[in-house]
C-alpha positions as semicolon CSV with decimal commas, in nm:
position;residue;x (nm);y (nm);z (nm)
1;X;6,270;8,426;10,276
2;X;5,924;8,595;10,299
3;X;5,580;8,417;10,304
4;X;5,255;8,582;10,187
5;X;4,992;8,565;10,479
6;X;4,798;8,312;10,287
7;X;5,039;8,089;10,174
8;X;5,103;7,911;10,524
9;X;4,855;7,687;10,677
10;X;4,653;7,816;10,973
11;X;4,721;7,676;11,307
12;X;4,416;7,510;11,457
13;X;4,531;7,606;11,809
14;X;4,673;7,966;11,803
15;X;4,806;8,063;12,158
16;X;4,666;8,382;12,359
17;X;5,010;8,524;12,331
18;X;5,306;8,436;12,105
19;X;5,641;8,521;12,247
20;X;5,909;8,555;11,984
21;X;6,265;8,506;12,154
22;X;6,340;8,263;12,466
23;X;6,620;8,478;12,630
24;X;6,606;8,549;12,983
25;X;6,347;8,822;12,933
26;X;6,118;8,605;12,700
27;X;6,134;8,325;12,952
28;X;6,034;8,538;13,247
29;X;5,719;8,682;13,075
30;X;5,631;8,323;12,945
31;X;5,642;8,222;13,346
32;X;5,455;8,540;13,445
33;X;5,179;8,443;13,195
34;X;5,174;8,067;13,249
35;X;5,118;8,121;13,638
36;X;4,803;8,330;13,549
37;X;4,690;8,029;13,320
38;X;4,746;8,226;12,987
39;X;4,815;7,977;12,690
40;X;5,137;8,093;12,558
41;X;5,388;7,997;12,276
42;X;5,735;8,054;12,304
43;X;5,969;8,057;11,996
44;X;6,321;8,086;11,945
45;X;6,535;8,091;11,600
46;X;6,832;7,950;11,782
47;X;6,827;7,567;11,705
48;X;6,882;7,486;12,087
49;X;7,109;7,598;12,404
50;X;7,479;7,523;12,393
51;X;7,549;7,423;12,741
52;X;7,928;7,380;12,672
53;X;7,952;7,745;12,566
54;X;8,123;7,934;12,877
55;X;8,057;8,283;12,733
56;X;7,807;8,479;12,950
57;X;7,703;8,836;12,902
58;X;7,511;8,981;13,188
59;X;7,601;8,871;13,553
60;X;7,463;9,138;13,769
61;X;7,119;9,083;13,931
62;X;7,015;9,406;14,113
63;X;6,773;9,390;14,421
64;X;6,459;9,525;14,236
65;X;6,517;9,245;13,992
66;X;6,529;9,012;14,254
67;X;6,194;9,156;14,390
68;X;5,991;9,106;14,065
69;X;6,174;8,779;13,981
70;X;6,013;8,642;14,309
71;X;5,692;8,693;14,149
72;X;5,749;8,379;13,927
73;X;5,927;8,191;14,220
74;X;6,307;8,193;14,111
75;X;6,468;8,448;14,318
76;X;6,567;8,218;14,606
77;X;6,700;7,991;14,330
78;X;6,924;8,225;14,182
79;X;7,065;8,346;14,512
80;X;7,160;8,008;14,599
81;X;7,361;7,941;14,302
82;X;7,517;8,281;14,290
83;X;7,738;8,522;14,480
84;X;7,621;8,823;14,685
85;X;7,832;9,114;14,740
86;X;7,744;9,391;15,022
87;X;7,830;9,663;14,797
88;X;8,005;9,838;14,527
89;X;8,346;10,029;14,561
90;X;8,463;10,310;14,351
91;X;8,836;10,379;14,319
92;X;9,037;10,651;14,153
93;X;9,413;10,601;14,080
94;X;9,411;10,328;14,338
95;X;9,219;10,510;14,620
96;X;8,900;10,423;14,753
97;X;8,660;10,724;14,705
98;X;8,322;10,590;14,767
99;X;8,138;10,285;14,859
100;X;7,748;10,198;14,761
101;X;7,650;10,006;15,048
102;X;7,391;9,806;14,911
103;X;7,312;9,608;15,246
104;X;7,171;9,926;15,398
105;X;6,922;9,945;15,130
106;X;6,600;10,015;15,312
107;X;6,270;9,828;15,241
108;X;6,401;9,515;15,027
109;X;6,444;9,155;15,086
110;X;6,749;9,135;14,892
111;X;6,980;9,422;15,016
112;X;7,291;9,298;14,832
113;X;7,419;9,258;14,459
114;X;7,396;8,922;14,305
115;X;7,627;8,812;14,055
116;X;7,558;8,504;13,872
117;X;7,657;8,417;13,483
118;X;7,368;8,491;13,265
119;X;7,347;8,125;13,131
120;X;7,302;8,016;13,481
121;X;7,021;8,263;13,528
122;X;6,871;8,155;13,196
123;X;6,900;7,795;13,333
124;X;6,694;7,868;13,640
125;X;6,451;8,040;13,426
126;X;6,391;7,762;13,198
127;X;6,361;7,513;13,479
128;X;6,088;7,706;13,613
129;X;5,932;7,741;13,270
130;X;5,914;7,363;13,255
131;X;5,752;7,333;13,593
132;X;5,481;7,554;13,475
133;X;5,443;7,319;13,179
134;X;5,597;7,557;12,920
135;X;5,845;7,464;12,646
136;X;6,046;7,647;12,430
137;X;6,025;7,559;12,020
138;X;6,347;7,614;11,919
139;X;6,462;7,646;11,528
140;X;6,131;7,862;11,472
141;X;6,171;8,188;11,337
142;X;5,945;8,473;11,267
143;X;5,918;8,526;10,898
144;X;5,615;8,751;10,852
145;X;5,402;8,959;11,068
146;X;5,098;9,134;10,950
147;X;4,889;9,381;11,180
148;X;4,643;9,524;10,966
149;X;4,378;9,265;11,103
150;X;4,217;9,234;11,440
151;X;4,477;9,027;11,576
152;X;4,844;8,974;11,472
153;X;4,887;8,712;11,197
154;X;5,242;8,583;11,222
155;X;5,400;8,342;10,987
156;X;5,650;8,102;11,152
157;X;5,929;7,894;10,982
158;X;5,952;7,566;11,133
159;X;6,260;7,344;11,183
160;X;6,167;7,128;10,889
161;X;6,138;7,413;10,644
162;X;5,736;7,438;10,642
163;X;5,558;7,732;10,739
164;X;5,272;7,810;11,005
165;X;5,034;8,074;11,040
166;X;4,916;8,166;11,389
167;X;4,683;8,406;11,510
168;X;4,756;8,518;11,868
169;X;4,571;8,790;12,047
170;X;4,898;8,942;12,121
171;X;5,247;8,903;11,999
172;X;5,576;8,999;12,215
173;X;5,913;9,050;12,040
174;X;6,168;8,944;12,286
175;X;6,418;8,876;11,996
176;X;6,703;9,097;12,102
177;X;6,894;9,411;11,962
178;X;6,831;9,284;11,595
179;X;6,481;9,217;11,678
180;X;6,293;9,091;11,339
181;X;5,960;9,165;11,537
182;X;6,062;9,530;11,539
183;X;6,169;9,536;11,217
184;X;5,848;9,397;11,096
185;X;5,637;9,639;11,287
186;X;5,826;9,908;11,124
187;X;5,927;10,071;11,466
188;X;6,235;10,301;11,443
189;X;6,541;10,189;11,651
190;X;6,752;10,516;11,720
191;X;7,088;10,399;11,774
192;X;7,463;10,459;11,774
193;X;7,783;10,274;11,790
194;X;8,011;10,366;12,083
195;X;8,376;10,431;12,002
196;X;8,498;10,192;12,289
197;X;8,621;9,863;12,265
198;X;8,541;9,659;12,573
199;X;8,721;9,323;12,711
200;X;8,510;9,103;12,929
201;X;8,605;8,760;13,076
202;X;8,618;8,531;13,360
203;X;8,922;8,435;13,555
204;X;9,067;8,364;13,917
205;X;9,234;8,645;14,057
206;X;9,478;8,615;14,372
207;X;9,671;8,915;14,575
208;X;9,405;9,022;14,806
209;X;9,131;9,151;14,568
210;X;8,829;9,299;14,790
211;X;8,524;9,095;14,848
212;X;8,277;9,332;14,686
213;X;8,199;9,437;14,339
214;X;8,486;9,724;14,253
215;X;8,520;9,983;13,993
216;X;8,875;10,131;13,940
217;X;8,915;10,458;13,736
218;X;9,214;10,588;13,617
219;X;9,347;10,827;13,342
220;X;9,417;10,538;13,117
221;X;9,051;10,385;13,169
222;X;8,843;10,202;13,386
223;X;8,826;9,816;13,498
224;X;8,556;9,636;13,709
225;X;8,630;9,344;13,896
226;X;8,348;9,157;14,031
227;X;8,330;8,837;14,219
228;X;8,149;8,529;14,111
229;X;8,082;8,179;14,267
230;X;8,373;7,938;14,271
231;X;8,650;8,182;14,304
232;X;8,615;8,350;13,989
233;X;8,591;8,746;13,892
234;X;8,412;8,900;13,591
235;X;8,664;9,139;13,450
236;X;8,533;9,423;13,230
237;X;8,755;9,698;13,093
238;X;8,790;9,941;12,789
239;X;9,096;9,869;12,578
240;X;9,277;9,998;12,282
241;X;9,110;9,927;11,960
242;X;9,292;9,647;11,772
243;X;9,387;9,700;11,397
244;X;9,331;9,338;11,340
245;X;8,977;9,306;11,466
246;X;8,860;9,256;11,808
247;X;8,975;8,917;11,876
248;X;8,996;8,763;12,254
249;X;9,215;8,943;12,510
250;X;9,508;8,743;12,661
251;X;9,542;8,694;13,008
252;X;9,869;8,881;13,022
253;X;9,684;9,181;12,869
254;X;9,402;9,163;13,117
255;X;9,646;9,121;13,438
256;X;9,833;9,457;13,282
257;X;9,522;9,657;13,239
258;X;9,398;9,564;13,588
259;X;9,715;9,635;13,774
260;X;9,792;9,963;13,584
261;X;9,450;10,105;13,644
262;X;9,393;9,956;14,010
263;X;9,763;10,028;14,111
264;X;9,759;9,691;14,251
265;X;9,967;9,376;14,206
266;X;9,684;9,104;14,138
267;X;9,771;8,786;13,989
268;X;9,520;8,664;13,709
269;X;9,495;8,310;13,661
270;X;9,411;8,127;13,322
271;X;9,061;8,273;13,217
272;X;8,773;8,040;13,156
273;X;8,687;8,288;12,864
274;X;8,735;8,622;12,723
275;X;8,624;8,834;12,451
276;X;8,615;9,205;12,327
277;X;8,343;9,392;12,151
278;X;8,215;9,753;12,070
279;X;7,858;9,822;12,195
280;X;7,590;9,956;11,982
281;X;7,317;10,121;12,194
282;X;6,961;10,206;12,079
283;X;6,627;10,289;12,192
284;X;6,296;10,182;11,997
285;X;6,065;10,467;11,913
286;X;5,800;10,281;12,079
287;X;5,751;9,987;12,292
288;X;5,387;9,851;12,177
289;X;5,203;9,910;11,851
290;X;4,847;9,765;11,862
291;X;4,851;9,405;12,019
292;X;5,227;9,378;11,965
293;X;5,484;9,472;12,221
294;X;5,856;9,474;12,260
295;X;6,054;9,366;12,561
296;X;6,429;9,363;12,661
297;X;6,689;9,427;12,419
298;X;6,441;9,427;12,118
299;X;6,311;9,763;12,276
300;X;6,640;9,904;12,435
301;X;7,031;9,831;12,438
302;X;7,219;10,063;12,696
303;X;7,581;10,097;12,783
304;X;7,701;9,789;12,939
305;X;7,906;10,014;13,188
306;X;7,630;9,997;13,468
307;X;7,546;9,632;13,443
308;X;7,178;9,729;13,403
309;X;7,059;9,592;13,065
310;X;6,916;9,254;13,166
311;X;6,772;9,388;13,454
312;X;6,557;9,651;13,267
313;X;6,427;9,354;13,061
314;X;6,307;9,177;13,382
315;X;6,089;9,481;13,463
316;X;5,938;9,496;13,139
317;X;5,836;9,148;13,162
318;X;5,692;9,198;13,513
319;X;5,520;9,525;13,399
320;X;5,381;9,366;13,075
321;X;5,308;9,031;13,251
322;X;5,049;9,123;13,515
323;X;4,868;9,362;13,262
324;X;4,831;9,106;12,998
325;X;4,742;8,802;13,241
326;X;4,475;9,043;13,403
327;X;4,350;9,140;13,036
328;X;4,333;8,779;12,919
329;X;4,152;8,643;13,238
330;X;3,898;8,898;13,242
331;X;4,046;9,097;13,558
332;X;4,124;9,421;13,394
333;X;4,018;9,632;13,104
334;X;4,235;9,615;12,769
335;X;4,305;9,986;12,820
336;X;4,570;9,908;13,073
337;X;4,780;9,779;12,829
338;X;4,814;10,147;12,685
339;X;5,008;10,200;13,007
340;X;5,313;9,974;12,916
341;X;5,499;10,194;12,660
342;X;5,478;10,526;12,860
343;X;5,589;10,331;13,196
344;X;5,887;10,138;13,049
345;X;6,025;10,367;12,802
346;X;6,052;10,646;13,076
347;X;6,253;10,396;13,280
348;X;6,463;10,296;12,990
349;X;6,548;10,639;12,858
350;X;6,645;10,726;13,234
351;X;6,877;10,411;13,293
352;X;7,019;10,449;12,943
353;X;7,119;10,818;13,016
354;X;7,242;10,706;13,351
355;X;7,464;10,418;13,226
356;X;7,617;10,652;12,948
357;X;7,683;10,893;13,224
358;X;7,865;10,664;13,430
359;X;8,075;10,571;13,152
360;X;8,168;10,931;13,055
361;X;8,235;10,972;13,436
362;X;8,467;10,672;13,452
363;X;8,664;10,785;13,137
364;X;8,819;11,112;13,238
365;X;9,139;11,194;13,111
366;X;9,225;11,536;13,223
367;X;9,379;11,625;13,551
368;X;9,124;11,886;13,627
369;X;8,838;11,643;13,550
370;X;8,956;11,353;13,722
371;X;9,008;11,610;14,044
372;X;8,633;11,721;14,003
373;X;8,525;11,357;13,960
374;X;8,685;11,251;14,294
375;X;8,569;11,555;14,464
376;X;8,222;11,478;14,356
377;X;8,259;11,128;14,504
378;X;8,387;11,243;14,843
379;X;8,117;11,520;14,886
380;X;7,847;11,290;14,769
381;X;7,983;11,028;15,040
382;X;8,017;11,282;15,323
383;X;7,669;11,425;15,245
384;X;7,501;11,086;15,236
385;X;7,401;11,119;14,872
386;X;7,573;10,777;14,793
387;X;7,308;10,587;15,008
388;X;7,048;10,823;14,936
389;X;7,079;10,836;14,552
390;X;7,309;10,610;14,408
391;X;7,245;10,297;14,576
392;X;6,865;10,310;14,503
393;X;6,957;10,409;14,157
394;X;7,178;10,095;14,108
395;X;6,929;9,884;14,266
396;X;6,655;9,985;14,042
397;X;6,465;10,048;14,373
398;X;6,369;10,423;14,255
399;X;6,197;10,310;13,936
400;X;5,903;10,528;13,932
401;X;5,608;10,547;13,697
402;X;5,474;10,905;13,821
403;X;5,591;11,067;13,499
404;X;5,386;10,838;13,286
405;X;5,065;10,887;13,474
406;X;4,834;11,164;13,284
407;X;4,494;11,070;13,437
408;X;4,376;11,349;13,690
409;X;4,220;11,110;13,897
410;X;4,522;10,915;13,945
411;X;4,743;11,229;13,991
412;X;4,504;11,424;14,250
413;X;4,629;11,297;14,584
414;X;4,701;11,511;14,893
415;X;5,014;11,309;15,011
416;X;5,390;11,315;14,948
417;X;5,387;10,969;14,816
418;X;5,396;10,955;14,441
419;X;5,168;10,762;14,225
420;X;5,396;10,504;14,042
421;X;5,649;10,472;14,297
422;X;5,768;10,155;14,436
423;X;5,615;10,032;14,747
424;X;5,830;9,790;15,016
425;X;5,556;9,524;14,973
426;X;5,639;9,222;14,775
427;X;5,430;8,933;14,625
428;X;5,447;8,566;14,730
429;X;5,583;8,326;14,760
430;X;5,837;8,443;15,001
431;X;5,788;8,686;15,300
432;X;6,115;8,822;15,444
433;X;6,152;9,017;15,762
434;X;5,811;9,027;15,851
435;X;5,688;9,232;15,524
436;X;5,339;9,130;15,444
437;X;5,254;9,012;15,079
438;X;5,061;9,180;14,785
439;X;4,827;8,978;14,586
440;X;5,069;8,889;14,286
441;X;4,806;8,932;14,027
442;X;4,541;9,189;14,137
443;X;4,511;9,514;14,299
444;X;4,578;9,521;14,673
445;X;4,397;9,767;14,884
446;X;4,649;9,858;15,169
447;X;4,505;9,985;15,510
448;X;4,794;10,200;15,676
449;X;4,751;10,327;16,045
450;X;5,003;10,587;16,038
451;X;5,045;10,703;16,397
452;X;4,695;10,628;16,479
453;X;4,609;10,467;16,827
454;X;4,617;10,098;16,770
455;X;4,278;10,059;16,942
456;X;4,104;10,335;16,741
457;X;4,286;10,177;16,445
458;X;4,124;9,837;16,500
459;X;3,773;9,984;16,450
460;X;3,858;10,186;16,159
461;X;4,023;9,887;15,990
462;X;3,744;9,669;16,088
463;X;3,496;9,891;15,896
464;X;3,706;9,946;15,595
465;X;3,714;9,558;15,557
466;X;3,368;9,504;15,565
467;X;3,314;9,802;15,312
468;X;3,538;9,640;15,056
469;X;3,437;9,282;15,135
470;X;3,615;8,985;14,996
471;X;3,580;9,116;14,638
472;X;3,941;9,277;14,640
473;X;4,239;9,179;14,846
474;X;4,274;9,378;15,163
475;X;4,568;9,422;15,345
476;X;4,558;9,571;15,700
477;X;4,907;9,688;15,817
478;X;4,810;9,753;16,172
479;X;5,012;9,464;16,307
480;X;5,317;9,520;16,102
481;X;5,615;9,526;16,342
482;X;5,874;9,803;16,382
483;X;6,149;9,680;16,135
484;X;5,904;9,642;15,855
485;X;5,691;9,950;15,929
486;X;5,995;10,196;15,925
487;X;6,019;10,171;15,517
488;X;5,649;10,159;15,498
489;X;5,632;10,502;15,686
490;X;5,885;10,659;15,453
491;X;5,656;10,589;15,185
492;X;5,298;10,624;15,363
493;X;5,379;10,875;15,633
494;X;5,238;10,931;15,943
495;X;4,877;10,972;15,860
496;X;4,628;10,701;15,807
497;X;4,567;10,606;15,444
498;X;4,403;10,379;15,216
499;X;4,682;10,279;14,956
500;X;4,598;10,069;14,643
501;X;4,910;9,906;14,532
502;X;4,957;9,720;14,176
503;X;5,048;9,360;14,157
504;X;5,415;9,477;14,048
505;X;5,463;9,671;14,384
506;X;5,383;10,031;14,242
507;X;5,146;10,273;14,407
508;X;4,835;10,344;14,202
509;X;4,621;10,533;14,450
510;X;4,612;10,694;14,764
511;X;4,287;10,807;14,966
512;X;4,228;10,903;15,353
513;X;4,060;10,656;15,564
514;X;3,762;10,893;15,597
515;X;3,695;10,861;15,236
516;X;3,699;10,507;15,122
517;X;3,477;10,604;14,812
518;X;3,760;10,754;14,632
519;X;3,923;10,411;14,641
520;X;3,609;10,262;14,511
521;X;3,585;10,495;14,234
522;X;3,968;10,431;14,143
523;X;3,908;10,076;14,131
524;X;3,607;10,108;13,898
525;X;3,805;10,306;13,671
526;X;4,136;10,090;13,671
527;X;3,996;9,738;13,698
528;X;3,606;9,740;13,608
529;X;3,624;9,392;13,506
530;X;3,824;9,269;13,791
531;X;3,683;9,461;14,108
532;X;3,285;9,469;14,116
533;X;3,315;9,701;14,412
534;X;3,002;9,763;14,624
535;X;2,800;10,049;14,580
536;X;2,890;10,380;14,709
537;X;2,728;10,452;15,038
């Protein structure tokens, strides 16, 4: 049913942000905004949460996701409930070809792969939402969306069958692959069905299964075994298409596929659940339109091969959350919202290509291509490329927004660091390993001493702190210990600099300590409402 915009009564208390969809990404964004004092409304067309349903899609939470989720105070809770693996092993025809050692990831307080059923992740997020005073309105459907006026006009269908019109300042679609929000905005979704059937499920496995996550490649296909808490394993494999539909894979089929591809004799116990599916991938033409935005699967659906889909959504929520909150609280100029699409679409396209390439890499059948794949693994391992390239890629610690920066003021930096790259400094509530914390919602001016003599640096830093006053967050890294300084030195180098870091931990600007006025010019341009910086002197 569709309503004309005048037919539904207008709500007398429209939210600042209406979020459509209360999956993990929608709830994460809601928490981000509630923490900043933003009035939100979170609706979901489902009638409720079926706690008895054992099915769970995403299980992998990578290090960068935990870094951004700590902004809303849930990372430690997730870690406490889940299972951590030190790395990911890659086998070919039963032989270990390489390991991505996640525990050697530099500059992260979460150097591991966390595995946790998505239903548990969502439960933790909903608990945090409730603590922040938020609620989910179930059984509420977006029926009509009009963007021809100054603010979005949304018509909602309520559980009792009545309609309500709301006029939020901003609207966010977090309503999944079949997003009604995206459809009503007229945003094209370029997608394709993949001619592969995947089987997934959770089951106990015995017989000497390795402790870490494992991918087993063979001429027959690929199977992934990922340990979960409670002695279970997530099993994922491509299987032959079934003539009678998709159905649920049997325990016998799963065991046979595992042992044939892994060259093992593992024993699979009775599965908690199984299912099979054919994925359909897609990417929205744009992630924003006016005052409306798309996050998570409503914007992008990637190959399940790399276990990255939900994680990309978490970064969407963090990226949009601090920007929307800053604008609505008067700290930032509204123009910053225009950076959401270019920044997040670049990351989604990149990860989509990476996951698709990983799937193709796994499913080689010819002897020549299998030999070439194995040679690539061995060469990469001995050259250190697995640790330098694959580990940050899997962890999403290499997310870099430099490609989306077009303003020459932001680009002209005489320094090897790139504007947009992740900086190993993190927001509260937790500090780990002596790493200082950023302001979670404002730009932080970071003073980096490089190799400068500590006595000389103290005088320099004191002068810079006086110059910026208490109008911006200033973080002096002169006293950082060696363990924390090592990853920072890789980012900032040996020269003393003034670095401006965004709330989400990405580098926004660099200037020499001898030219603090460059930082002031940047702040006036990037956050004029937030930073009434002193006059240039």
